Each structure stands twice: as C-alpha cells, then as structure tokens.
C-alpha positions in Angstrom: -52.2 30.0 11.0 -50.6 26.9 10.4 -47.2 27.0 8.6 -46.8 25.3 4.9 -44.0 24.5 3.0 -44.3 24.1 -0.6 -44.6 20.5 -2.0 -41.9 18.9 -3.7 -42.3 17.1 -7.0 -43.1 13.1 -7.3 -39.4 11.3 -7.1 -37.6 14.6 -5.6 -35.1 14.1 -2.6 -33.2 16.9 -1.2 -31.4 18.1 1.9 -32.9 21.4 3.1 -33.0 24.0 6.1 -35.6 22.7 8.6 -38.5 25.7 9.5 -41.2 26.4 11.9 -43.4 24.5 9.2 -41.7 21.2 10.2 -42.2 21.0 13.6 -44.9 18.7 13.5 -43.8 16.5 11.0 -40.3 16.5 13.5 -42.3 15.8 16.3 -44.1 13.2 14.5 -40.7 11.3 14.0 -39.1 12.0 17.0 -41.8 11.1 19.6 -41.6 7.2 18.9 -37.7 7.5 19.7 -39.0 8.9 23.1 -41.5 6.3 23.7 -39.8 3.6 22.7 -36.0 3.9 22.8 -33.1 5.0 24.6 -31.3 7.1 21.5 -32.9 9.8 23.6 -33.1 10.5 27.4 -35.8 12.3 26.9 -39.0 10.7 28.5 -41.8 12.7 27.7 -43.4 13.3 24.0 -42.6 16.6 22.5 -45.3 18.7 21.4 -45.6 20.7 18.0 -45.4 23.9 19.7 -42.1 22.9 21.6 -40.5 21.8 18.6 -41.3 24.9 16.7 -39.4 26.7 20.4 -36.5 24.3 19.8 -36.2 25.0 16.0 -36.5 28.4 16.2 -33.8 28.6 18.9 -31.6 26.2 17.6 -31.4 27.9 14.0 -30.6 31.0 15.6 -27.0 29.5 16.0 -26.7 26.3 14.4 -27.7 24.2 11.5 -30.9 21.6 11.3 -31.5 20.0 8.0 -34.0 17.4 6.4 -34.0 14.8 4.0 -37.2 15.5 1.9 -38.4 12.7 -0.5 -41.7 13.1 -2.4 -42.5 16.1 -0.7 -42.2 14.0 3.1 -39.8 14.7 5.9 -38.0 11.4 6.1 -35.1 12.6 8.5 -33.6 15.2 10.2 -30.2 16.5 11.9 -29.0 19.5 13.9 -26.0 20.7 15.7 -26.9 22.4 19.3 -24.8 24.0 21.8 -22.6 21.8 23.8 -22.2 23.4 26.7 -22.9 27.1 28.0 -19.3 28.2 28.9 -17.9 30.6 26.4 -14.9 28.6 26.2 -16.9 25.6 24.8 -18.3 28.0 21.9 -16.3 26.0 18.8 -17.9 22.9 19.9 -21.3 21.0 18.8 -23.6 18.5 20.0 -24.7 16.7 16.7 -28.5 14.7 16.4 -29.9 12.7 13.5 -32.8 10.9 13.9 -34.7 9.1 10.8 -38.3 7.4 9.9 -37.9 3.7 10.0 -38.8 4.0 6.0 -35.2 5.7 5.4 -33.0 3.8 7.6 -30.1 1.7 5.5 -30.1 4.0 2.8 -27.6 6.1 3.4 -29.8 9.0 4.7 -28.4 9.6 7.8 -24.8 9.3 6.1 -25.9 12.2 4.0 -27.2 14.1 6.8 -24.4 13.9 8.9 -21.7 14.9 6.1 -23.6 17.8 5.2 -24.1 18.7 9.1 -20.0 18.2 9.2 -19.7 20.7 6.2 -22.1 23.4 7.4 -20.5 23.6 11.1 -17.4 25.7 10.1 -19.7 28.4 8.9 -21.4 28.7 12.3 -17.5 28.6 13.7 -17.6 25.0 14.8 -14.4 23.3 14.8 -15.8 20.3 16.8 -18.6 18.1 16.7 -19.6 15.6 19.8 -21.9 12.9 19.1 -23.8 10.9 22.3 -24.5 7.6 22.0 -26.4 5.8 24.7 -24.9 2.4 25.2 -24.9 -0.4 23.6 -25.5 0.8 20.5 -23.0 -1.1 17.8 -24.6 0.3 14.7 -24.3 3.9 16.0 -20.9 3.8 17.0 -19.6 2.2 13.6 -21.4 4.9 11.8 -19.9 7.6 14.1 -16.5 5.8 13.3 -16.9 5.5 9.8 -17.4 9.4 9.5 -14.0 9.7 11.3 -15.6 10.5 14.4 -13.2 8.9 18.1 -14.7 7.5 21.2 -13.4 9.8 23.6 -14.9 8.3 26.7 -18.1 6.9 28.4 -19.8 8.0 31.1 -21.4 5.0 33.2 -25.1 5.3 34.5 -25.8 8.9 33.8 -29.0 7.9 32.0 -31.9 6.5 33.3 -35.1 5.5 31.4 -37.5 2.8 31.2 -35.8 1.5 35.2 -32.6 1.1 33.6 -28.8 2.9 33.9 -27.6 3.7 30.5 -23.8 4.4 29.9 -23.0 6.9 27.2 -20.1 7.1 25.1 -18.7 10.5 23.5 -17.6 10.8 20.1 -15.8 13.7 19.0 -14.6 14.8 15.3 -12.2 17.5 15.3 -12.8 19.4 11.7 -9.3 21.6 12.5 -7.4 22.6 14.9 -7.8 25.3 17.9 -4.4 27.7 18.2 -3.2 27.8 21.7 -4.1 30.6 23.7 -7.3 31.5 21.8 -9.8 32.2 23.8 -12.8 31.8 21.2 
C-alpha cells in the first residue's frame, strides 16, 4: 500500500517533517547527485525501499525535514549520527540536497537554519558538514552559516576514477563541560 501525504494548497511553501511517504520523492531528488556528481560518495542509486529504511532509522533520533512548494518536495536536509562511539553522541553530521529548480532561492539556507535550530532538542551541540573538494559554493555556504573549516582529508573518496579530498566544517552550538561523559 502506497503512503501518501495530503496535497498542499497552490502557492504553499513550508518546511515540515519527512516521513516514509516521502521516500520515493527523496530518492528521485537524491539519485541524480549519486549518478552525476561528487557531492555524495554514494556510487549506486538508492531504491525507494532503501530510502524508506534510512528515513525510519534516522528520524528515530534526528530531524529530517523537507521544503515543500505547491505540494512538491524541492529539498531536504537531515542530521545523522557522526560516529558510533558514545563520546560522539553530542555530534551530528548534516546533509542538504535540493532539486535543481530550488537552487539559488534561499531554500537550502532555510532548511539548514531549521536543522540548526532543532539540533539542541535532540542533544546535539556540534554539527559537522563534510564537503567534497573543490566546492567553493558549499564552503561559502557553510561559512555564512557560522561553520568553521577544521580540516581536510586528502584523497579519502574515490568516485568517477578520481581521488577526492574532503573538508570538515564544524558548527559549535554551545560548549560541552569538561569531564562530561555524554
């Protein structure tokens, strides 16, 4: 049985929670990035079922939000576990993806700001953005949001037969007290 979300009124723009019903639209938006770009290191397109599984797993602990306009999903963003060790539980990695029709309109900024606002509510005080290099626009975008470039890993990705560097960008939302074990 297909899951459906209610249609939005024409002209409606909003950010809301992603659900399993969004898996097909999210996979359709994400897979061109997988096939044609270096912004994700995923190399095989993601099925609707796999995207549904990811949404279910991620939303148990972290926000996954979407930008909808006239009933159409034009972008999404989410936080995910950064590392599996308990000492990292206050850290999340961020991702944002936009439909080509949505770029340059402030939608990515709105989604990212909403993620940042929701992060403390799920115990997150540090957000990490990982950027495949070169990507000046993404680096400018993260800097504009208050992230600081904290390091570069050289040649850690390999896609399209090319080794790719990644930059780590970090946003500190507050400070963790010394001696705090989570």
